[in-house]
C-alpha positions in Angstrom: 6.6 10.5 22.0 3.3 11.9 21.0 0.8 9.3 19.7 0.8 11.0 16.2 4.3 10.8 15.6 4.5 7.0 16.3 2.0 6.7 14.1 3.9 8.5 11.5 7.1 6.3 12.3 4.8 2.8 12.0 3.3 4.2 8.4 7.1 4.6 7.5 8.3 1.4 8.3 5.0 -0.2 6.3 6.0 1.4 3.4 9.6 -0.1 3.6 8.2 -3.4 4.0 5.6 -2.8 0.8 8.7 -2.4 -1.5 10.1 -5.3 -0.7 6.9 -7.2 -1.0 6.2 -5.4 -4.4 10.0 -6.2 -5.4 9.3 -10.0 -4.4 6.0 -10.2 -6.6 7.8 -8.6 -9.2 10.9 -11.1 -9.3 8.5 -14.5 -9.0 5.5 -12.9 -11.9 7.6 -14.2 -14.4 7.5 -17.6 -13.1 4.1 -17.6 -11.0 0.6 -16.7 -12.0 -0.3 -13.3 -10.4 -3.3 -15.1 -9.1 -1.1 -17.8 -7.5 1.0 -14.9 -5.9 -1.6 -13.2 -3.9 -3.2 -16.0 -2.8 0.0 -17.0 -1.2 0.8 -13.4 0.1 -2.8 -13.6 2.1 -2.9 -17.0 2.9 0.9 -16.2 4.5 -0.4 -13.6 5.9 -3.7 -15.4 8.2 -1.1 -18.1 8.8 1.9 -16.2 10.2 -0.5 -13.7 12.3 -2.9 -16.2 13.7 0.4 -18.4 14.9 2.2 -14.8 16.3 -1.2 -14.1 18.3 -1.9 -17.4 19.3 1.8 -17.5 20.6 2.7 -14.2 22.2 -1.0 -13.7 23.4 -2.7 -16.7 24.0 -6.0 -16.1 22.2 -6.9 -15.3 18.4 -9.5 -12.6 18.9 -11.0 -12.8 15.2 -14.3 -11.6 15.9 -15.1 -8.9 14.4 -17.9 -6.1 15.3 -18.2 -5.1 12.1 -17.5 -8.3 9.8 -18.9 -6.9 6.8 -16.3 -4.2 6.4 -13.6 -6.2 7.3 -14.5 -8.3 4.6 -14.8 -5.2 2.3 -11.4 -3.8 3.8 -9.3 -7.1 2.7 -11.1 -7.5 -0.5 -10.0 -4.0 -1.6 -6.9 -4.6 -0.5 -6.9 -8.0 -2.9 -8.2 -6.2 -5.4 -5.2 -3.4 -5.1 -2.6 -6.1 -5.5 -3.9 -7.8 -8.2 -4.2 -4.6 -10.0 -0.8 -3.4 -8.9 1.0 -6.9 -9.5 -0.3 -6.9 -13.4 1.0 -3.5 -13.6 4.6 -4.7 -12.4 4.6 -7.8 -14.9 5.1 -4.8 -18.0 6.3 -1.8 -16.5 9.4 -0.6 -13.9 8.8 -0.9 -10.1 9.3 2.5 -9.5 7.4 3.9 -12.3 4.3 1.7 -11.0 5.0 2.9 -7.7 4.8 6.9 -9.0 1.4 6.4 -10.4 0.2 4.7 -7.8 0.7 7.8 -5.5 -2.5 9.1 -6.4 -3.7 7.2 -3.6 -3.7 9.9 -0.7 -5.6 12.2 -3.2 -8.6 9.7 -2.5 -7.4 8.7 0.8 -7.8 12.4 2.1 -10.7 13.3 0.0 -12.6 10.4 1.7 -11.1 11.0 5.1 -12.6 14.5 4.8 -16.0 13.2 3.7 -16.4 10.0 4.9 -14.7 10.1 8.6 -15.5 14.1 8.9 -11.5 14.9 9.2 -10.7 18.7 9.4 -8.4 18.8 6.2 -6.2 22.3 5.6 -6.2 24.5 2.5 -2.7 23.5 2.5 -3.4 20.0 3.0 -5.4 19.9 0.2 -2.8 22.0 -2.0 -0.4 19.5 -1.1 -1.9 16.8 -2.2 -3.1 18.6 -5.6 0.8 19.3 -6.4 1.3 15.5 -5.6 -1.3 14.4 -8.4 0.3 16.8 -10.6 3.6 15.1 -10.2 1.7 11.4 -10.7 0.5 13.2 -13.8 4.5 13.6 -15.0 5.6 10.4 -14.2 2.9 8.9 -16.3 4.8 10.5 -19.0 2.0 12.1 -21.5 3.1 12.0 -24.9 2.0 15.4 -25.2 4.5 16.0 -22.2 7.1 13.8 -23.6 7.0 14.2 -27.1 7.1 10.0 -27.0 5.3 7.0 -27.8 2.2 6.5 -26.0 3.6 4.2 -22.7 2.5 0.7 -22.3 -1.5 0.2 -21.2 -0.3 -1.2 -17.9 0.8 2.2 -16.4 -3.0 3.2 -15.6 -3.5 0.2 -13.1 -2.0 1.8 -10.7 -4.3 4.0 -10.7 -7.3 1.6 -9.8 -4.9 0.3 -7.3 -4.8 4.0 -5.3 -8.4 4.0 -5.9 -8.6 0.8 -4.0 -6.2 1.6 -1.7 -7.9 4.7 -0.4 -10.6 2.8 0.6 -8.8 0.3 2.6 -7.1 2.9 4.1 -10.0 4.6 5.3 -11.6 1.2 6.4 -8.2 0.7 7.8 -9.0 4.1 10.3 -12.8 3.6 10.6 -12.4 0.2 12.1 -9.7 1.3 14.8 -12.7 2.9 16.4 -14.5 -0.5 16.4 -12.1 -3.5 16.6 -9.1 -4.3 18.2 -6.1 -3.7 16.0 -5.3 -7.5 16.1 -8.4 -8.7 15.1 -8.2 -6.2 12.1 -4.8 -7.4 11.4 -6.0 -10.7 11.4 -9.3 -10.2 8.8 -6.4 -8.3 6.4 -5.8 -11.8 4.9 -9.5 -13.8 5.7 -11.6 -12.6 3.1 -8.8 -12.0 0.6 -7.3 -15.5 0.6 -10.8 -17.2 1.0 -11.9 -15.4 -2.9 -8.4 -15.8 -4.4 -8.4 -19.7 -3.1 -11.0 -20.3 -5.4 -8.9 -19.4 -8.7 -6.0 -21.9 -7.3 -7.2 -25.0 -9.4 -7.0 -23.0 -12.8 -3.5 -21.3 -12.0 -1.6 -22.9 -9.0 2.1 -24.2 -10.3 3.9 -26.3 -7.6 6.9 -24.1 -6.5 10.2 -25.3 -7.1 13.4 -24.6 -4.8 13.2 -21.1 -4.2 10.1 -20.8 -4.8 8.6 -21.8 -1.9 10.8 -19.3 0.0 9.7 -16.4 -1.9 5.7 -17.6 -1.8 6.5 -17.7 2.0 8.1 -14.0 1.7 5.3 -12.9 0.0 2.8 -13.7 3.1 5.5 -12.6 6.0 6.0 -9.0 4.2 2.6 -8.3 3.8 1.3 -9.1 7.3 4.1 -7.0 9.0 3.9 -4.1 6.6 -0.1 -4.6 7.2 0.2 -4.8 10.7 2.4 -1.8 11.3 0.2 0.0 9.1 -3.3 -0.8 11.0 -1.1 0.3 14.6 -0.5 3.5 12.8 -4.0 4.0 11.8 -4.8 3.5 15.3 -2.7 6.3 15.9 -2.8 9.3 13.9 -5.2 10.7 11.0 -5.9 9.3 8.1 -5.8 12.4 6.3 -1.9 12.6 7.8 -0.7 9.3 7.3 -1.6 8.8 3.6 0.8 11.1 2.3 3.9 9.6 4.2 3.2 6.7 1.6 5.0 9.2 -0.6 8.5 8.0 0.9 8.1 4.5 -0.8 9.0 6.1 -4.1 12.2 6.2 -2.9 12.5 2.7 -1.7 10.9 1.9 -5.2 13.7 3.7 -7.1 16.6 2.2 -5.1 15.0 -1.7 -5.7 14.4 -1.1 -9.6 18.0 0.0 -9.9 19.6 -2.5 -7.7 17.5 -5.5 -8.3 16.1 -4.7 -12.0 18.7 -2.9 -13.5 15.9 -0.1 -14.7 17.7 3.5 -14.5 14.8 5.7 -13.9 14.3 8.5 -16.5 14.1 12.6 -15.8 10.1 12.2 -15.5 10.3 9.4 -12.7 12.8 12.0 -11.0 10.4 15.1 -11.9 7.7 13.3 -10.9 9.2 12.4 -7.6 10.6 15.8 -6.7 7.0 17.1 -7.3 5.5 14.3 -5.7 7.8 15.0 -2.1 6.8 18.8 -2.4 3.5 17.9 -2.1 3.9 15.6 0.3 5.9 18.1 2.8 2.8 20.9 2.2 0.8 18.2 3.6 2.6 17.1 6.5 3.8 20.5 7.9 0.5 21.6 9.5 0.5 18.4 11.1 4.5 18.6 12.3 3.6 22.0 14.0 0.5 20.4 15.9 2.8 18.0 17.1 5.5 20.3 18.5 2.7 21.9 20.4 1.3 19.0 21.3 5.1 17.5 22.4 
């Protein structure tokens, strides 16, 4: 199987883990501070990855050739998680996820400018169509005729930008560091910085709370490990739109876990986003067939 198809498969698996992590975050945000959840998520990531590397490889390849970029990447992800987690405290998971899909626009644009990746007109059109879908999912009053949505619905836009930077840095570091080093560094700077807030926000968990905190770390570690491996095999401008599939899982989680029924604007926005994702992916699938 061509490496590019393996990269796509890894990306699709990663987004499923991210939805599971977001669902756990939304469940726990009712009892614990967002800062505590973010800290647990990244500390758990570092400890789990370090343990697995030590057990299965006998080494801990933490030395990076670009420690500054690794720290920036980790902090971008922590900031993105912080904004998205605050949004989840106020809006349904499916809605926040739909708005967050502005991320591929930033990723494709930065891949073209920063990484010098060739982005075809069809791919740009697909990203633009996807962004229209995000606009629909935002439910602007001039479109819905209803009230202004909760202000927290705009927080995923900040998440989208920061996550776009994170994905570009992931792709850039794939040519600099061993993937194991990047997977380990994903949580290092983030856990160190978020630890500073714990004296002010920490609440000792009881019962299932410890399991939830551990799950956040495990789900994040596996998801971002898969993401790093995906970006080592395929272009950022192709992989970014694959995250559109995350909305499918988010809608299911909203319905089954939280009882939130997506309205017609979420579904219409999701359909438009899916069309945009297909437009972006189509040229690369043709190239993959020629390479097969």
